[in-house]
C-alpha positions as a Markdown table, in Angstrom:
| # | Residue | x | y | z |
|---|---|---|---|---|
| 1 | Met | 125.3 | 108.7 | 92.4 |
| 2 | Pro | 128.5 | 107.3 | 94.4 |
| 3 | Phe | 126.6 | 107.3 | 97.6 |
| 4 | Val | 123.8 | 104.8 | 96.1 |
| 5 | Arg | 126.4 | 102.6 | 94.3 |
| 6 | Cys | 128.1 | 102.2 | 97.5 |
| 7 | Leu | 125.1 | 101.5 | 99.4 |
| 8 | Asn | 124.4 | 98.7 | 96.9 |
| 9 | Asp | 127.7 | 97.3 | 96.9 |
| 10 | Tyr | 127.3 | 97.2 | 100.7 |
| 11 | Leu | 123.8 | 95.8 | 100.9 |
| 12 | Ile | 123.5 | 93.5 | 98.3 |
| 13 | Leu | 127.7 | 92.5 | 97.7 |
| 14 | Arg | 128.2 | 91.9 | 101.4 |
| 15 | Asn | 125.7 | 88.7 | 101.6 |
| 16 | Pro | 125.3 | 87.6 | 98.0 |
| 17 | Glu | 124.1 | 83.9 | 99.9 |
| 18 | Glu | 121.3 | 85.6 | 101.4 |
| 19 | Leu | 118.9 | 84.8 | 98.8 |
| 20 | Asn | 119.8 | 81.2 | 98.4 |
| 21 | Arg | 116.3 | 79.8 | 97.4 |
| 22 | Thr | 113.4 | 81.6 | 96.2 |
| 23 | Val | 111.8 | 84.2 | 98.8 |
| 24 | Val | 108.1 | 85.5 | 98.8 |
| 25 | Ala | 107.7 | 88.8 | 100.4 |
| 26 | His | 105.1 | 91.3 | 101.0 |
| 27 | Arg | 104.6 | 94.9 | 101.3 |
| 28 | Val | 101.5 | 97.4 | 101.8 |
| 29 | Ser | 101.3 | 99.9 | 99.3 |
| 30 | Arg | 100.2 | 103.4 | 99.7 |
| 31 | Met | 98.9 | 104.3 | 95.9 |
| 32 | Asp | 95.4 | 105.0 | 95.7 |
| 33 | Ala | 92.7 | 103.0 | 93.4 |
| 34 | Ala | 93.4 | 105.4 | 90.6 |
| 35 | Gln | 97.3 | 104.8 | 90.6 |
| 36 | Ala | 96.3 | 101.1 | 91.0 |
| 37 | Ala | 94.0 | 100.6 | 88.1 |
| 38 | Gly | 97.1 | 102.0 | 85.9 |
| 39 | Ile | 99.4 | 99.1 | 86.4 |
| 40 | Glu | 98.9 | 96.4 | 83.8 |
| 41 | Glu | 99.3 | 92.6 | 84.3 |
| 42 | Gly | 102.0 | 91.2 | 82.2 |
| 43 | Gly | 103.8 | 95.0 | 82.4 |
| 44 | Thr | 107.4 | 95.8 | 83.6 |
| 45 | Tyr | 107.9 | 98.5 | 86.0 |
| 46 | Arg | 111.0 | 99.7 | 87.3 |
| 47 | Leu | 111.3 | 100.7 | 91.1 |
| 48 | Gly | 112.4 | 104.4 | 91.3 |
| 49 | Met | 113.9 | 103.8 | 94.9 |
| 50 | Tyr | 114.9 | 101.5 | 97.6 |
| 51 | Thr | 111.8 | 99.3 | 98.3 |
| 52 | Ala | 111.3 | 97.3 | 101.1 |
| 53 | Ser | 109.2 | 94.5 | 101.7 |
| 54 | Ser | 108.8 | 91.4 | 104.9 |
| 55 | Ser | 109.3 | 88.0 | 104.5 |
| 56 | Gln | 106.5 | 87.9 | 107.1 |
| 57 | Lys | 103.0 | 88.1 | 105.9 |
| 58 | Arg | 101.9 | 89.0 | 109.5 |
| 59 | Ala | 104.1 | 92.3 | 108.9 |
| 60 | Gln | 101.4 | 93.4 | 106.4 |
| 61 | Lys | 99.0 | 93.8 | 109.4 |
| 62 | Asp | 101.3 | 95.4 | 111.6 |
| 63 | Ile | 101.9 | 98.3 | 108.7 |
| 64 | Val | 98.2 | 98.7 | 108.2 |
| 65 | Ala | 98.0 | 99.3 | 112.1 |
| 66 | Trp | 100.9 | 101.7 | 111.8 |
| 67 | His | 99.5 | 103.7 | 108.8 |
| 68 | Lys | 96.0 | 103.9 | 110.7 |
| 69 | Glu | 97.7 | 105.2 | 114.0 |
| 70 | Ser | 100.1 | 107.7 | 112.4 |
| 71 | Gly | 97.4 | 109.1 | 110.4 |
| 72 | Ala | 99.3 | 108.3 | 106.9 |
| 73 | Ala | 97.2 | 109.4 | 103.8 |
| 74 | Ala | 96.9 | 105.9 | 102.9 |
| 75 | Ala | 94.8 | 104.8 | 105.9 |
| 76 | Ser | 92.2 | 107.2 | 104.8 |
| 77 | Ser | 91.7 | 106.3 | 101.5 |
| 78 | Gly | 90.1 | 103.2 | 101.7 |
| 79 | Pro | 91.6 | 99.6 | 101.0 |
| 80 | Gln | 95.2 | 99.1 | 101.3 |
| 81 | Phe | 97.1 | 97.4 | 98.6 |
| 82 | Ile | 99.2 | 94.6 | 99.0 |
| 83 | Trp | 102.5 | 93.7 | 96.5 |
| 84 | Glu | 103.4 | 90.3 | 96.8 |
| 85 | Phe | 107.1 | 89.7 | 95.5 |
| 86 | Thr | 108.9 | 86.8 | 94.4 |
| 87 | Phe | 112.5 | 86.5 | 94.2 |
| 88 | Pro | 114.1 | 84.3 | 92.4 |
| 89 | Lys | 117.1 | 82.0 | 93.9 |
| 90 | Gly | 120.4 | 84.1 | 93.2 |
| 91 | Cys | 118.7 | 87.5 | 93.0 |
| 92 | Trp | 121.0 | 90.6 | 92.9 |
| 93 | Gln | 118.3 | 93.2 | 93.1 |
| 94 | Ala | 117.5 | 92.4 | 96.5 |
| 95 | Thr | 118.9 | 91.6 | 100.0 |
| 96 | Arg | 118.1 | 90.8 | 103.7 |
| 97 | Ile | 118.9 | 94.0 | 105.9 |
| 98 | Lys | 118.3 | 92.4 | 109.3 |
| 99 | Gly | 122.0 | 92.9 | 110.2 |
| 100 | Val | 121.5 | 97.0 | 109.5 |
| 101 | Ser | 118.1 | 97.1 | 110.4 |
| 102 | Leu | 116.9 | 99.0 | 113.8 |
| 103 | His | 113.5 | 96.8 | 113.1 |
| 104 | Lys | 115.1 | 93.1 | 113.2 |
| 105 | Asp | 111.5 | 91.3 | 113.6 |
| 106 | Glu | 110.2 | 92.6 | 110.2 |
| 107 | His | 112.2 | 89.9 | 108.3 |
| 108 | Glu | 113.0 | 93.0 | 105.5 |
| 109 | Leu | 114.0 | 92.5 | 102.3 |
| 110 | Leu | 115.1 | 95.5 | 100.6 |
| 111 | Met | 115.6 | 96.1 | 96.6 |
| 112 | Val | 117.7 | 98.5 | 95.2 |
| 113 | Pro | 116.5 | 101.5 | 92.9 |
| 114 | Tyr | 115.6 | 100.8 | 89.4 |
| 115 | Ser | 115.1 | 97.2 | 90.3 |
| 116 | Ala | 112.5 | 95.8 | 87.2 |
| 117 | Val | 109.1 | 94.0 | 88.5 |
| 118 | Arg | 106.7 | 92.0 | 86.1 |
| 119 | Ile | 103.5 | 92.0 | 87.2 |
| 120 | Lys | 102.1 | 88.6 | 87.0 |
| 121 | Gly | 98.9 | 89.1 | 88.3 |
| 122 | Cys | 96.5 | 92.1 | 89.8 |
| 123 | Ala | 93.7 | 91.6 | 92.3 |
| 124 | Val | 91.6 | 93.9 | 94.1 |
| 125 | Pro | 91.6 | 94.1 | 98.1 |
| 126 | Thr | 88.9 | 92.3 | 100.0 |
| 127 | Thr | 89.2 | 94.7 | 103.1 |
| 128 | Ser | 86.8 | 97.5 | 103.0 |
| 129 | Arg | 86.9 | 101.0 | 104.9 |
| 130 | Thr | 85.7 | 101.0 | 108.1 |
């Protein structure tokens, strides 16, 4: 656990002004339809690991394409599930990692392990498998 605390301190405390406004970010999920069906609107869940998201909506398409090219399991299991996160101004559970990321054009926000997320709504993906 000391490593995780050190990494959190480095990522979150080093640039606390990074979330000086409300930020919306997106993540393409590898969950399947049965897992997605188990998520309840209004429920609160804790993310058990570092979770990356992107403030650039175009990154969704890039990630879906990467899943298909790399043969990732999510690519063969049907529609992708897209998460939309809203980080309030002053949030200490997430930070931009552009300064330490190899993929600076992704505009990544990283959430620390065990961040609580509240589900405001669920929508069925509109894309179909081709």
